[in-house]
Residue, then its C-alpha position, 0 to 999 in steps of 0.5 A: m741925248a737921253k732920248k737917243l740912248k733910250m734912257t728911262p726917266v729914272e736913269v735920267s733923274w739919277l744922272s741929273k742928280l749925279e751931275k749936280e753933285i759932281a759939279g757942286w763938289i768941283w765948285k766947292n773944292c777946286y774953284d778959288p773965287q778970290s783968284g778965279i782959278l779952277r784947280q786940277s785937284t784939291e791937292t794943288k794950286n795948279q790948273d789943268a788944260t782940261n779947263f778949256l775942254f770944260v767950255m766945250l763940254q758945257f761944264l763951264d758956261k760960256y756966258d758966266p763971267r767966271t769962265a773967261t777968268i778961268i780960261e785966262n788964268t789957265r792960259v797964263q799958267l800953262s802957255n808958252k808963246d801964247v800958242f803952246i799949251y802944257r797939259y799941266l805943270n805939277e809933278d806927276g812922277t813922269p820924267r820931265g821934258e814933256g812938250a806942250f800938248l798940241l791938242c791942249t792948244f786946240w782946246y784953248i783956241s776952241a774955248l776962246a771961240i766959244i766964249g766969244d773971242t773969235k778974233k783972238a782964236h783966229d789969230l792964234f790958230h794962224k800963229f800955230l799954223e806957222y809951226m806946222n811942218d812941210q807935210g802938214l802933219l802934227s805930232e803929239e807934242m812940241d818943244a815950245a822953245t825949238g819948235e821940235y816935234l815930240g811924242n807920237y808922230p803923226q798924231a791923230f788927236s792933234h789933227l782932230g784938235l786942229i779940225m775942231a778949232a777951225y770948226y769952233i772959230t767958223k761957227y762962232a765967227k758966223e754967230d758974231y757976224h749975224a748978231 
């Protein structure tokens, strides 16, 4: 990417150093090796659904055994009915009552596909499709208990997440098939 952005060697070196510094800080301050939890911040034991996104961004290495543990621990804390994922659960000053963020559901499904659990990703993807309305449109959030759409409707990010999850399932299922 540096080449496409026409970055100088000095800029590439600076950014590489910064990336290593940030990653080192996160691993030192937010990762608990005993529990296998990657915390949302140093002030909480709670996790954040961006842990799933970190697999796509390659901050979490799909081959590192810690990654699968982090993904599973994040799912355990943030999921409802396996397929609905809350962004996070800690108090943030906003009124409660938020639903599960559909984009986070698709981050989770995508992360599963990337780390090699394409069957589970495929099954969850199809389980989610059962909750879509007759128009095939998605909202920003969903009440996991009732299936009621919440937040902005229709929500483009949710649709992009659906497409992204389908892409990763297809991509990694093909790799599994050809391996």
